[in-house]
PANUNU-806271 format. One record per residue: residue in three letters; y, x, z of N, C-alpha, C, O, CB in turn; residue number from 1. Coordinates in steps of 0.02 Angstrom, whole numbers. Atoms other than C-alpha are relative to their C-alpha. Glycine has a CB too. Layout:
<sites>
code	n.py	n.px	n.pz	ca.py	ca.px	ca.pz	c.py	c.px	c.pz	o.py	o.px	o.pz	cb.py	cb.px	cb.pz	pos
ALA	Y	X	Z	Y	X	Z	Y	X	Z	Y	X	Z	Y	X	Z	NUM
...
</sites>
This chain:
<sites>
code	n.py	n.px	n.pz	ca.py	ca.px	ca.pz	c.py	c.px	c.pz	o.py	o.px	o.pz	cb.py	cb.px	cb.pz	pos
UNK	-9	-68	32	4347	5002	3927	58	40	15	57	99	32	-1	-6	-67	1
UNK	-62	-33	-11	4527	5031	3944	13	22	71	47	71	85	53	-42	-22	2
UNK	-2	-24	-63	4511	5035	4127	-33	62	14	-6	107	47	-23	-44	39	3
UNK	33	-62	-11	4384	5164	4125	32	59	-29	35	110	5	-64	-4	-24	4
UNK	-32	-48	37	4476	5268	3994	67	28	43	85	87	44	18	-33	-71	5
UNK	-71	-19	-29	4643	5266	4098	-32	27	64	-13	83	82	62	-67	10	6
UNK	32	-34	-72	4537	5300	4267	-16	69	-18	7	114	18	-75	-37	29	7
UNK	24	-62	10	4457	5447	4183	65	41	-6	72	90	29	-48	4	-59	8
UNK	-50	-40	14	4623	5508	4116	38	26	69	54	84	81	46	-37	-48	9
UNK	-39	-9	-65	4709	5490	4292	-42	45	47	-13	71	94	16	-71	37	10
UNK	31	-37	-47	4569	5583	4376	2	71	-23	-5	118	17	-69	-26	13	11
UNK	-13	-65	32	4593	5728	4255	69	32	32	75	89	55	6	-10	-83	12
UNK	-66	-16	-16	4771	5732	4299	9	16	73	54	54	91	43	-52	-20	13
UNK	-1	-12	-72	4739	5731	4486	-31	69	14	-10	107	57	-38	-56	38	14
UNK	39	-62	-16	4618	5873	4477	47	61	-19	40	115	10	-72	1	-42	15
UNK	-52	-48	20	4761	5975	4394	59	4	51	100	50	47	28	-21	-69	16
UNK	-54	7	-50	4877	5928	4539	11	60	32	67	84	33	-13	-52	49	17
UNK	3	-63	-36	4831	6083	4639	23	58	-26	46	102	11	-59	13	15	18
UNK	-19	-56	34	4870	6203	4506	64	-9	-46	71	24	-97	-57	22	-39	19
UNK	-60	13	34	5033	6142	4443	39	69	-11	45	110	34	44	-53	42	20
UNK	-31	-59	13	5126	6280	4357	-45	54	-29	-18	104	-53	30	21	58	21
UNK	45	-49	14	4966	6375	4315	4	12	-83	-7	68	-106	-73	-22	28	22
UNK	-2	-6	69	4988	6338	4122	75	-12	-24	93	8	-80	-49	-49	-31	23
UNK	-74	4	20	5179	6290	4122	11	-43	-55	63	-42	-87	30	65	-18	24
UNK	-10	58	53	5149	6148	4001	17	-69	31	-26	-103	59	-66	-10	-43	25
UNK	-20	69	-26	5249	5991	4051	-7	-13	83	-21	-66	111	-47	-54	-39	26
UNK	10	2	-74	5245	6040	4237	58	0	36	55	9	97	-39	53	24	27
UNK	-59	3	-33	5427	6026	4272	3	-66	38	-27	-116	19	55	9	-48	28
UNK	-4	64	-39	5476	5900	4410	44	-45	-31	100	-29	-51	24	9	69	29
UNK	-50	54	30	5542	5736	4342	55	-12	56	48	-8	117	-41	-76	-21	30
UNK	-56	22	-46	5706	5688	4410	-8	-69	39	-25	-120	8	63	-4	-41	31
UNK	10	66	-49	5698	5551	4557	46	-47	-33	97	-32	-63	21	10	86	32
UNK	-37	63	21	5754	5376	4512	71	1	28	76	21	86	-39	-68	26	33
UNK	-64	5	-19	5941	5356	4529	37	67	19	86	70	56	1	-44	53	34
UNK	-27	-62	-19	5973	5541	4535	74	9	-22	110	55	-1	-42	54	-29	35
UNK	-70	-4	22	6137	5505	4446	35	-69	9	2	-120	17	3	24	-76	36
UNK	-37	64	-10	6272	5375	4464	-7	-25	73	-6	-85	86	-26	-56	-49	37
UNK	12	25	-75	6247	5374	4659	70	20	25	107	64	3	-70	40	47	38
UNK	-66	-1	-38	6394	5351	4775	-9	9	73	-50	-27	101	40	-64	-11	39
UNK	10	-12	-72	6408	5413	4952	34	-56	38	89	-76	19	29	70	22	40
UNK	-18	50	-45	6430	5280	5088	-5	11	65	-55	42	82	-31	-51	-9	41
UNK	13	-8	-66	6457	5280	5270	19	69	23	50	102	-19	-71	-15	13	42
UNK	-26	-66	-27	6491	5441	5375	-60	33	34	-86	6	83	63	-10	54	43
UNK	55	-38	-33	6352	5572	5417	42	60	26	76	95	-11	-65	22	-51	44
UNK	-44	-57	-25	6431	5699	5541	-17	63	-20	25	107	-32	1	4	68	45
UNK	26	-64	31	6327	5834	5486	-60	1	-42	-92	-52	-46	-11	46	49	46
UNK	63	-11	37	6180	5902	5374	12	-23	-68	62	-53	-88	-61	-37	31	47
UNK	-13	-6	71	6147	5905	5200	-18	-79	-38	4	-98	-92	-50	67	-30	48
UNK	20	64	34	6069	5730	5168	52	-49	20	60	-68	78	-74	-25	20	49
UNK	-60	51	0	6216	5609	5136	-28	-76	-21	-64	-89	-69	61	27	-58	50
UNK	23	67	16	6191	5420	5146	27	-22	-70	80	0	-91	23	-51	55	51
UNK	-16	32	71	6198	5325	4972	12	-71	24	-28	-101	59	-65	5	-61	52
UNK	-12	75	-1	6282	5155	4975	-22	-32	-62	13	-23	-113	75	-16	11	53
UNK	25	33	68	6183	5052	4841	63	-30	-35	106	-62	-5	-59	-63	13	54
UNK	-51	27	46	6297	5011	4690	14	-69	10	-34	-108	17	-19	10	-69	55
UNK	-21	69	-3	6391	4852	4704	-15	-38	-71	-19	-6	-124	79	-1	18	56
UNK	26	34	63	6342	4720	4574	33	-69	4	29	-100	57	-84	-6	-3	57
UNK	-27	61	4	6437	4563	4519	-47	-50	16	-32	-94	56	27	-9	-62	58
UNK	59	39	-21	6275	4476	4528	-70	33	4	-102	51	-45	-5	-54	-44	59
UNK	59	-38	-15	6128	4552	4609	-59	-30	-46	-58	-91	-54	-17	-3	79	60
UNK	58	16	41	5966	4539	4495	-43	-45	39	-49	-33	99	-39	61	-21	61
UNK	44	41	-42	5849	4404	4552	-64	36	3	-78	80	-37	-9	-73	-27	62
UNK	69	-23	-12	5676	4445	4616	-46	-15	-56	-89	26	-72	-26	-28	61	63
UNK	36	15	56	5600	4359	4474	2	45	-66	-46	62	-101	19	-61	-15	64
UNK	-21	-43	56	5689	4460	4344	-31	76	14	-61	108	-29	85	1	-6	65
UNK	30	-65	-16	5640	4621	4434	-77	0	-9	-101	50	-36	18	18	73	66
UNK	63	0	-1	5458	4569	4446	-23	1	-76	-74	30	-92	-25	-56	41	67
UNK	15	4	72	5461	4530	4251	-1	76	-22	-48	101	-52	56	-47	-43	68
UNK	-2	-74	20	5523	4716	4229	-62	41	18	-86	84	-20	58	34	34	69
UNK	55	-41	-29	5382	4784	4332	-65	-26	-36	-111	13	-49	-4	-8	82	70
UNK	59	24	49	5255	4670	4234	2	39	-66	-50	63	-90	5	-81	-17	71
UNK	-13	-37	54	5334	4753	4081	-33	74	0	-71	98	-43	72	1	-5	72
UNK	22	-69	-13	5304	4926	4152	-79	10	-1	-107	55	-32	26	21	69	73
UNK	74	9	2	5122	4880	4186	-34	-4	-63	-85	29	-76	-16	-56	33	74
UNK	29	12	67	5087	4822	4016	3	70	-40	-46	96	-66	42	-59	-40	75
UNK	-10	-66	30	5165	4984	3946	-45	53	20	-65	95	-20	64	23	14	76
UNK	47	-50	-34	5056	5086	4061	-65	-5	-38	-92	43	-65	-12	-16	81	77
UNK	64	4	29	4899	5000	3994	-1	13	-71	-55	19	-100	-27	-63	12	78
UNK	-1	-14	76	4956	5033	3816	10	73	-5	22	99	-60	58	-40	-41	79
UNK	-9	-83	0	4970	5222	3866	64	21	-17	72	80	-30	-46	37	-50	80
UNK	-76	-16	9	5160	5217	3839	33	17	66	75	-19	93	39	-61	-33	81
UNK	-17	-23	-73	5186	5316	4004	74	10	9	101	-11	60	-37	67	18	82
UNK	-74	-19	-7	5366	5375	3976	43	-68	0	87	-81	40	24	51	-64	83
UNK	-34	74	-1	5423	5195	3926	-11	-36	57	37	-66	81	-24	-45	-54	84
UNK	15	31	-67	5332	5125	4081	52	38	55	88	6	93	-86	13	20	85
UNK	-37	-33	-57	5420	5254	4191	80	-16	-8	114	-25	43	-15	84	-2	86
UNK	-64	15	6	5588	5221	4120	15	-71	19	72	-86	40	20	15	-65	87
UNK	-7	74	-17	5564	5031	4151	-2	1	76	36	-38	105	-61	-50	-32	88
UNK	12	3	-66	5509	5070	4329	67	29	41	82	9	98	-67	40	14	89
UNK	-53	-23	-24	5665	5170	4357	59	-48	-5	106	-47	36	10	60	-30	90
UNK	-52	52	5	5773	5030	4299	-8	-57	52	40	-86	78	0	-30	-70	91
UNK	19	49	-52	5679	4911	4416	16	25	67	37	-13	111	-73	-18	-3	92
UNK	-13	-27	-71	5699	5028	4563	72	-10	10	90	-34	64	-20	78	11	93
UNK	-70	1	-4	5886	5032	4529	21	-69	26	63	-79	69	30	16	-68	94
UNK	-22	71	-11	5896	4847	4535	-27	-29	71	3	-72	103	-28	-47	-62	95
UNK	26	20	-65	5784	4827	4690	44	39	48	55	12	103	-80	16	9	96
UNK	-43	-26	-61	5894	4945	4788	69	-31	-2	109	-12	40	8	82	-2	97
UNK	-52	37	-17	6034	4834	4762	-15	-66	50	31	-96	77	30	-19	-63	98
UNK	25	48	-36	5933	4705	4855	-32	20	69	-79	-14	91	-45	-31	-41	99
UNK	41	-31	-60	5882	4804	5016	9	-46	57	-29	-40	106	25	77	23	100
UNK	1	46	-60	5941	4660	5132	-50	-54	-12	-54	-97	32	71	-32	15	101
UNK	43	53	5	5809	4549	5059	-75	29	13	-94	82	-13	11	-33	-71	102
UNK	63	-25	-17	5629	4564	5133	-46	-5	-66	-93	33	-69	-29	-39	63	103
UNK	43	-5	58	5549	4529	4970	8	60	-44	-30	64	-93	9	-57	-39	104
UNK	-15	-55	35	5617	4691	4904	-59	50	13	-84	85	-31	70	26	20	105
UNK	39	-66	-20	5501	4807	4998	-75	-4	-20	-105	50	-29	4	13	81	106
UNK	68	-1	34	5324	4745	4937	9	15	-74	-36	46	-103	-37	-68	8	107
UNK	-8	-22	75	5394	4762	4757	21	74	-4	10	101	-58	55	-46	-39	108
UNK	-18	-67	-3	5462	4939	4804	-73	38	6	-88	88	-27	52	14	63	109
UNK	69	-35	-19	5288	4987	4864	-41	-4	-66	-69	47	-85	-42	-39	66	110
UNK	38	9	65	5204	4922	4702	31	48	-50	-8	80	-85	4	-76	-27	111
UNK	-37	-33	50	5341	5010	4594	-16	78	16	-29	115	-31	81	-22	1	112
UNK	7	-73	-11	5320	5184	4678	-66	21	-9	-77	79	-28	22	21	65	113
UNK	70	-18	22	5131	5178	4662	-16	0	-76	-60	35	-101	-47	-48	32	114
UNK	5	-3	78	5151	5139	4475	34	59	-26	10	87	-76	31	-62	-33	115
UNK	-37	-56	15	5277	5277	4463	-45	63	0	-45	105	-45	57	6	48	116
UNK	47	-58	-15	5142	5400	4537	-47	1	-60	-57	54	-90	-43	-8	71	117
UNK	49	1	62	5019	5345	4398	28	26	-62	-1	70	-95	-21	-71	-16	118
UNK	-29	-29	56	5144	5369	4260	22	73	1	21	107	-50	53	-37	-15	119
UNK	-14	-67	-3	5200	5533	4324	-62	48	-9	-56	103	-37	32	12	63	120
UNK	56	-39	3	5020	5597	4338	-18	-3	-70	-33	50	-97	-55	-22	46	121
UNK	15	2	75	4988	5536	4157	32	42	-33	3	71	-79	14	-57	-31	122
UNK	-57	-46	41	5145	5639	4099	-5	71	23	29	116	-2	82	-25	15	123
UNK	3	-70	-19	5087	5792	4194	44	19	48	44	78	64	9	40	-51	124
UNK	-50	-22	-47	5227	5785	4320	-29	-7	72	-16	-58	104	67	-42	-10	125
UNK	34	-3	-58	5124	5829	4478	50	-4	56	41	-47	100	-41	60	2	126
UNK	-42	-2	-56	5265	5866	4592	37	-72	2	49	-93	59	50	63	-6	127
UNK	-40	65	-9	5359	5697	4556	-59	-52	14	-41	-104	42	49	-21	-70	128
UNK	52	39	-14	5184	5614	4570	-7	-12	76	-9	-66	105	-60	29	-30	129
UNK	2	-8	-70	5171	5679	4746	55	-26	36	45	-49	93	-6	65	15	130
UNK	-63	38	-31	5345	5616	4788	-8	-68	0	9	-101	49	65	14	-37	131
UNK	2	69	-13	5307	5447	4743	-56	-24	33	-52	-82	54	5	-35	-56	132
UNK	52	12	-45	5144	5447	4833	23	3	72	3	-40	112	-53	49	-12	133
UNK	-29	-5	-58	5241	5508	4982	45	-64	19	46	-90	74	37	60	-2	134
UNK	-44	65	-11	5366	5361	4959	-40	-58	16	-19	-101	55	42	-18	-64	135
UNK	41	51	-13	5218	5247	4954	-25	-3	84	-28	-54	118	-60	8	-52	136
UNK	23	-1	-69	5155	5310	5126	58	-18	51	44	-48	102	-31	70	15	137
UNK	-59	14	-36	5336	5297	5198	7	-77	9	15	-105	63	62	31	-37	138
UNK	-9	69	-5	5346	5119	5149	-51	-36	35	-36	-86	69	7	-27	-61	139
UNK	53	37	-32	5171	5071	5209	-38	50	44	-95	64	27	-47	-35	-53	140
UNK	29	-48	-39	5127	5194	5341	-65	-23	28	-106	21	40	45	19	53	141
UNK	59	23	-30	4986	5083	5412	-50	-10	-52	-101	-39	-35	10	-61	39	142
UNK	56	8	51	4887	5086	5243	-37	61	3	-8	116	6	25	-12	-73	143
UNK	47	-62	-5	4736	5202	5252	-14	22	-70	-8	82	-83	-71	-17	38	144
UNK	18	-32	69	4686	5214	5067	28	-56	-49	51	-110	-31	-88	16	-12	145
UNK	-21	45	51	4728	5135	4904	-67	-39	-27	-124	-18	-21	38	42	-59	146
UNK	55	50	25	4624	4987	4823	-42	39	-55	-15	64	-104	35	-72	-35	147
UNK	38	-27	46	4474	5059	4735	-4	-47	-65	-20	-22	-118	-65	15	31	148
UNK	0	39	65	4482	4914	4610	62	12	-47	64	-2	-107	-3	-75	17	149
UNK	-65	-15	53	4655	4967	4546	12	76	-7	48	96	-53	76	-35	28	150
UNK	-21	-71	16	4657	5161	4571	-66	45	-8	-117	33	24	48	29	61	151
UNK	54	-45	16	4540	5297	4508	-20	42	64	24	48	106	21	47	-58	152
UNK	14	-36	-57	4447	5403	4642	50	60	15	69	76	71	-70	23	-6	153
UNK	-40	-64	-20	4555	5560	4617	73	-20	14	109	22	40	0	58	-60	154
UNK	-69	24	-18	4721	5454	4636	-9	-15	76	31	7	118	25	-70	-46	155
UNK	9	27	-72	4650	5376	4800	-5	64	42	25	65	95	-69	-52	10	156
UNK	9	-62	-47	4600	5555	4871	70	35	-3	89	60	50	-65	54	-25	157
UNK	-60	-29	-6	4771	5625	4820	49	-36	51	89	-4	85	28	4	-67	158
UNK	-47	44	-38	4861	5480	4911	-21	14	76	22	17	121	-7	-83	-23	159
UNK	21	-12	-67	4755	5514	5065	22	75	29	42	86	86	-78	-10	0	160
UNK	-25	-69	-19	4794	5706	5060	75	-4	22	96	21	74	-7	52	-63	161
UNK	-76	9	-5	4984	5659	5044	9	-31	67	49	-5	105	33	-45	-60	162
UNK	-13	34	-64	4969	5535	5194	-19	48	57	16	49	107	-41	-70	4	163
UNK	22	-45	-57	4876	5668	5305	60	51	7	86	62	62	-76	41	-18	164
UNK	-53	-52	-4	5008	5798	5263	69	-33	41	102	-5	84	20	27	-82	165
UNK	-58	24	-32	5145	5679	5310	-6	-14	79	40	-3	118	18	-61	-36	166
UNK	13	12	-75	5071	5630	5480	6	62	38	26	60	96	-69	-30	14	167
UNK	-4	-61	-34	5062	5813	5522	68	31	7	79	72	51	-41	46	-32	168
UNK	-70	-25	-2	5249	5848	5487	36	-28	56	23	-84	77	37	-16	-63	169
UNK	-51	25	-53	5382	5831	5621	54	-35	-30	93	0	-63	30	56	41	170
UNK	-60	33	26	5507	5701	5567	59	26	39	56	50	96	-5	-79	4	171
UNK	-59	-23	-29	5691	5740	5591	43	-61	32	44	-114	1	38	39	-56	172
UNK	-30	48	-28	5798	5636	5708	69	-15	-32	107	30	-52	2	14	66	173
UNK	-67	20	33	5947	5538	5640	30	-56	53	3	-110	63	-13	-35	-84	174
UNK	-29	44	-44	6061	5458	5767	51	-59	-44	89	-44	-90	43	48	55	175
UNK	-37	50	39	6139	5285	5708	54	-31	47	45	-36	108	-50	-56	-30	176
UNK	-48	30	-42	6302	5203	5764	32	-49	-46	37	-37	-106	51	50	32	177
UNK	-29	53	47	6386	5040	5700	63	-25	40	70	-13	101	-56	-64	-17	178
UNK	-60	38	-18	6550	4947	5725	-1	-60	-27	15	-64	-86	59	31	-17	179
UNK	10	13	-73	6522	4818	5806	-67	39	18	-112	51	-22	-6	-84	17	180
UNK	72	-20	-29	6383	4895	5921	-52	-53	6	-36	-112	5	8	27	70	181
UNK	54	52	-8	6219	4808	5941	-20	-25	-60	-49	-79	-61	19	-56	39	182
UNK	22	28	63	6187	4789	5762	-79	11	-4	-107	59	23	39	35	-62	183
UNK	65	-14	8	6009	4759	5710	-13	50	-59	11	43	-115	-35	-62	-8	184
UNK	19	-59	52	5940	4916	5617	-73	-14	-23	-120	-16	18	5	80	36	185
UNK	58	-1	36	5801	4891	5487	-20	68	-35	19	88	-78	6	-52	-46	186
UNK	10	-56	27	5720	5051	5437	-65	-7	-55	-119	-23	-31	-9	48	58	187
UNK	51	13	53	5608	5042	5269	-30	-67	7	-91	-76	6	-55	52	1	188
UNK	29	72	2	5592	4855	5282	-30	-22	71	-57	-77	77	-60	-5	-57	189
UNK	35	19	-68	5532	4856	5471	65	0	58	112	41	58	-69	64	21	190
UNK	-56	4	-57	5645	4810	5625	-13	72	42	-69	94	58	-11	-78	56	191
UNK	10	-67	-34	5685	4979	5714	38	-9	76	17	24	124	37	68	-51	192
UNK	-28	9	-59	5799	4919	5856	79	-19	-12	99	-39	-66	-12	63	42	193
UNK	-67	9	9	5989	4898	5897	35	60	17	19	101	60	23	-54	36	194
UNK	-52	-56	-6	6135	5017	5875	25	2	71	29	-49	106	60	-10	-50	195
UNK	12	-59	28	6166	5139	5939	-65	23	26	-85	13	84	54	45	13	196
UNK	65	-15	-16	5998	5213	5927	-14	62	-52	22	75	-100	-51	-68	-7	197
UNK	18	-56	42	5908	5366	5854	-67	-19	-33	-111	-43	2	-4	69	42	198
UNK	63	-1	32	5769	5357	5724	-26	64	-28	13	110	-39	1	-44	-50	199
UNK	22	-65	30	5657	5491	5653	-33	-10	-71	-75	-53	-80	-52	35	48	200
UNK	5	6	58	5639	5515	5475	-43	63	-40	-26	122	-34	66	-11	-17	201
UNK	41	-54	38	5506	5613	5361	40	12	-57	82	-29	-73	-75	-20	-21	202
UNK	-23	-14	54	5559	5703	5210	-6	-56	-53	-58	-88	-50	-27	56	-15	203
UNK	8	50	49	5585	5582	5066	60	-55	-2	114	-42	23	-66	-33	14	204
UNK	-57	44	5	5691	5427	5030	-16	-61	52	-70	-89	56	12	-26	-79	205
UNK	-4	53	-56	5731	5301	5172	51	-49	-13	105	-34	-39	16	30	67	206
UNK	-38	59	8	5803	5129	5170	27	-24	67	-14	-38	111	-41	-53	-33	207
UNK	-20	20	-67	5920	5079	5316	40	-64	-16	78	-67	-65	42	58	42	208
UNK	-45	59	9	5996	4906	5334	30	-22	66	-11	-39	109	-39	-59	-31	209
UNK	-34	18	-57	6125	4862	5473	21	-78	-8	54	-98	-56	61	49	11	210
UNK	-16	68	2	6140	4675	5513	33	-18	68	11	8	119	-62	-43	-15	211
UNK	-38	37	-61	6257	4580	5644	25	-72	-17	59	-84	-67	67	44	24	212
UNK	-30	71	19	6295	4393	5650	73	11	-11	109	47	23	-10	-58	60	213
UNK	-70	5	17	6457	4358	5563	23	57	-45	81	58	-66	41	-2	64	214
UNK	-21	-61	44	6455	4525	5457	-51	3	-57	-108	-21	-52	0	75	42	215
UNK	42	-9	57	6387	4568	5289	-56	58	12	-40	111	39	47	17	-61	216
UNK	46	-53	-13	6225	4668	5295	31	64	-34	69	61	-82	-74	-18	-27	217
UNK	-24	-53	29	6258	4846	5262	-60	60	-17	-78	104	22	57	22	47	218
UNK	58	-47	25	6121	4942	5168	19	72	-13	75	83	-37	-29	-26	-64	219
UNK	-8	-72	9	6107	5135	5159	-60	31	-19	-114	13	6	24	32	60	220
UNK	61	-37	25	5988	5249	5071	8	72	17	60	97	-1	-10	-7	-77	221
UNK	2	-68	-24	5953	5425	5143	-62	42	-33	-119	30	-14	-5	-2	79	222
UNK	50	-45	23	5855	5561	5040	4	60	51	52	97	57	11	22	-77	223
UNK	8	-56	-49	5787	5680	5179	-29	57	-32	-82	46	-61	-42	-17	58	224
UNK	30	-63	23	5752	5859	5123	-13	57	41	-21	114	19	35	23	-45	225
UNK	18	-53	-45	5720	5949	5278	70	28	37	65	65	85	-40	60	-44	226
UNK	-62	-23	-34	5907	5984	5327	16	-50	65	-2	-109	67	63	0	-57	227
UNK	-21	36	-63	5978	5927	5502	33	-68	-28	59	-70	-83	57	48	48	228
UNK	-25	63	21	6032	5746	5493	65	-16	39	112	-37	5	-53	-55	10	229
UNK	-56	19	-27	6161	5717	5628	3	-76	22	-44	-109	43	50	18	-45	230
UNK	-12	70	-19	6244	5549	5659	18	-42	-60	58	-18	-101	55	-3	52	231
UNK	-20	56	57	6260	5400	5534	40	-53	28	17	-94	67	-64	-36	-33	232
UNK	-55	56	-27	6415	5292	5570	5	-51	-54	11	-33	-113	81	31	15	233
UNK	-8	56	50	6425	5122	5482	50	-56	28	38	-83	82	-73	-33	-16	234
UNK	-39	51	-20	6564	5000	5497	-18	-59	-41	-19	-56	-103	69	17	-4	235
UNK	22	59	42	6510	4822	5449	60	-42	-15	108	-48	23	-54	-44	36	236
UNK	-60	41	16	6624	4708	5355	-12	-69	14	-65	-95	0	20	6	-69	237
UNK	12	73	-20	6652	4533	5419	-7	-44	-58	16	-29	-113	55	-27	43	238
UNK	18	53	53	6595	4382	5320	63	-26	-26	73	-34	-87	-45	-61	28	239
UNK	-63	41	21	6768	4300	5324	38	-2	67	16	28	116	-17	-80	-31	240
UNK	-28	1	-52	6897	4259	5443	-41	-35	59	-82	-81	52	60	-25	-15	241
UNK	42	19	-64	6832	4233	5619	50	-28	53	102	2	67	-41	66	33	242
UNK	-37	30	-39	6900	4114	5739	-29	-5	68	-90	-15	73	16	-57	-27	243
UNK	26	24	-66	6883	4092	5927	-4	-73	11	21	-113	-28	41	25	52	244
UNK	2	71	-20	6842	3931	6013	61	-31	-5	65	-86	-33	-22	-9	65	245
UNK	-69	31	-7	7026	3901	6041	25	-14	-68	52	-68	-83	52	49	38	246
UNK	-35	4	71	7075	3935	5860	-29	-45	-41	1	-67	-89	2	62	-39	247
UNK	37	44	40	6941	3825	5795	2	-73	32	-34	-119	10	-73	28	-6	248
UNK	-10	69	-43	6990	3676	5915	22	-53	-44	62	-42	-89	55	6	59	249
UNK	-26	51	41	7012	3509	5843	75	-22	17	101	-70	-12	-47	-57	6	250
UNK	-66	14	-15	7184	3507	5918	44	19	-65	103	1	-71	21	40	66	251
UNK	-40	-20	62	7234	3583	5742	-47	-40	-50	-98	-12	-71	8	90	-17	252
UNK	33	41	42	7170	3440	5632	-3	34	-62	41	74	-77	30	-65	-5	253
UNK	6	-16	68	7105	3476	5459	48	-39	-41	75	-12	-89	-69	-11	-23	254
UNK	-40	45	43	7208	3329	5393	65	-29	48	54	-70	93	-51	-65	-29	255
UNK	-51	22	-34	7384	3301	5462	57	-44	-33	102	-70	0	23	53	25	256
UNK	-53	34	41	7487	3220	5328	-35	-67	-31	-90	-68	-59	30	54	-63	257
UNK	36	64	16	7462	3029	5294	-11	-5	-75	-56	-41	-96	40	-62	26	258
UNK	14	5	82	7474	3051	5098	-62	41	-20	-86	33	-76	65	31	-45	259
UNK	55	-43	18	7331	3177	5103	-62	-49	-21	-95	-39	-72	-18	50	62	260
UNK	54	52	9	7204	3034	5109	5	-39	-69	-44	-47	-104	5	-52	60	261
UNK	-14	16	60	7286	2955	4963	-15	37	-62	-44	14	-111	54	-9	2	262
UNK	7	-51	61	7286	3099	4849	-71	21	-12	-100	22	-66	43	68	13	263
UNK	61	-39	5	7129	3176	4889	-66	-56	-6	-115	-47	-43	-5	52	69	264
UNK	53	45	-7	7020	3027	4928	-45	1	59	-64	55	81	-37	5	-54	265
UNK	36	0	-72	6921	2974	5084	-64	33	-9	-82	65	41	-13	-76	31	266
UNK	67	-22	2	6747	3030	5019	10	76	10	-20	106	55	-38	-22	-68	267
UNK	-3	-73	6	6800	3210	4982	26	22	85	-6	66	114	62	25	-70	268
UNK	-26	-22	-64	6898	3229	5159	-54	-11	46	-68	30	90	64	-36	21	269
UNK	61	12	-58	6749	3147	5253	-48	56	-12	-70	83	38	-44	-79	-8	270
UNK	47	-55	1	6632	3281	5179	30	64	23	-9	107	43	-26	10	-68	271
UNK	-25	-60	-25	6756	3417	5228	-5	0	73	-29	47	104	67	11	-23	272
UNK	3	12	-75	6770	3354	5401	-72	6	25	-85	38	76	28	-71	19	273
UNK	71	-4	-24	6584	3335	5417	-24	82	4	-57	104	51	-51	-45	-56	274
UNK	17	-70	3	6562	3519	5373	43	41	57	19	88	90	16	28	-76	275
UNK	-39	-41	-51	6706	3577	5486	-30	-27	76	-36	17	119	91	-15	-10	276
UNK	24	20	-65	6637	3478	5641	-72	24	9	-94	33	66	5	-76	8	277
UNK	65	-22	-5	6462	3535	5602	-1	76	24	-39	100	65	-35	-10	-67	278
UNK	-12	-77	-18	6524	3720	5610	23	1	76	5	47	112	61	39	-50	279
UNK	-30	0	-74	6618	3669	5784	-61	-9	42	-56	9	101	57	-62	17	280
UNK	56	14	-49	6447	3621	5855	-48	60	12	-99	58	47	-42	-61	-26	281
UNK	45	-55	-5	6380	3795	5836	-10	20	71	37	7	107	23	57	-39	282
UNK	2	-28	-66	6318	3872	6000	51	56	10	71	93	-35	-68	25	13	283
UNK	-62	-41	-17	6450	3974	6092	-20	78	-18	23	121	-28	23	-9	84	284
UNK	19	-76	20	6342	4140	6051	10	12	-71	1	70	-90	-75	18	15	285
UNK	-7	-10	67	6378	4114	5865	71	0	-18	115	-27	16	-38	-48	-38	286
UNK	-70	-8	19	6529	4155	5772	9	-67	-45	-37	-88	-80	16	76	-41	287
UNK	-21	54	29	6618	4004	5700	50	21	-63	100	53	-50	31	-43	53	288
UNK	-37	-23	60	6691	4030	5519	26	-70	-31	-9	-115	-54	-52	47	-54	289
UNK	-17	65	34	6802	3896	5459	75	13	-29	107	61	-9	-3	-67	56	290
UNK	-73	2	35	6974	3865	5349	44	-21	58	29	-66	97	7	-58	-67	291
UNK	-44	18	-45	7118	3863	5457	33	-68	-28	33	-84	-87	48	58	13	292
UNK	-37	57	18	7219	3697	5467	57	17	-36	87	70	-29	17	-38	55	293
UNK	-71	-12	41	7365	3672	5344	52	-33	35	110	-30	14	2	-29	-77	294
</sites>
């Protein structure tokens, strides 16, 4: 009974989607998630769309804790507490966008933006609902339609309209460069190629992650609004001190003082040596990261 009632409610909301602003009641566009407390990261040579560097966190939230938050939002939606559900989803999205380098993030983002669309529709925020559906198309461009077991016919029809509109639009080019060159670029959770390269972006929010062996992943968020994009330049941060084969040579032993064995103990030093020489056996194409000899 609750599913039928909710489906009927959403169908009515979607019918009103084409005439937003006709009655002026509750039709204002809801602010996008993370519209505040955002910081610019990287360098974009020109254009209005600026890259956002996800906020640093002392401890990134776990995937399990984020899934629990989304579960709470789904329960609130079933209880018709649409604003509370939307607030919970915004918090979950902020947490997910700290984890852009994890592949598990993107299916959760897809579920989240679809739920946001339902909440926005129920609240009468048609423009925000369409923006959320557009985001769902960007994240899953291969998806033809929504699951009829989970979404009312009106919602599915609106999703397909948004999908068709996006496919007719001409995406904007964005050139990407990285230091070092040859970084792997992921766009919206999918491999895109190696830098320097150009990608094409539709209007909406996009997630880019730059990866290179021996460097921290560098995530960026870009909100495209039709303005020219230019060039995005990203400098990757090394994981730690990097040594060449000569620097990591065993001619500089980890233990050089006779009393070191007595003070520390053979077991501890043996474990350290095992780690050290394990790293030394890495292929030449890999970077070797080790603590220098004392």
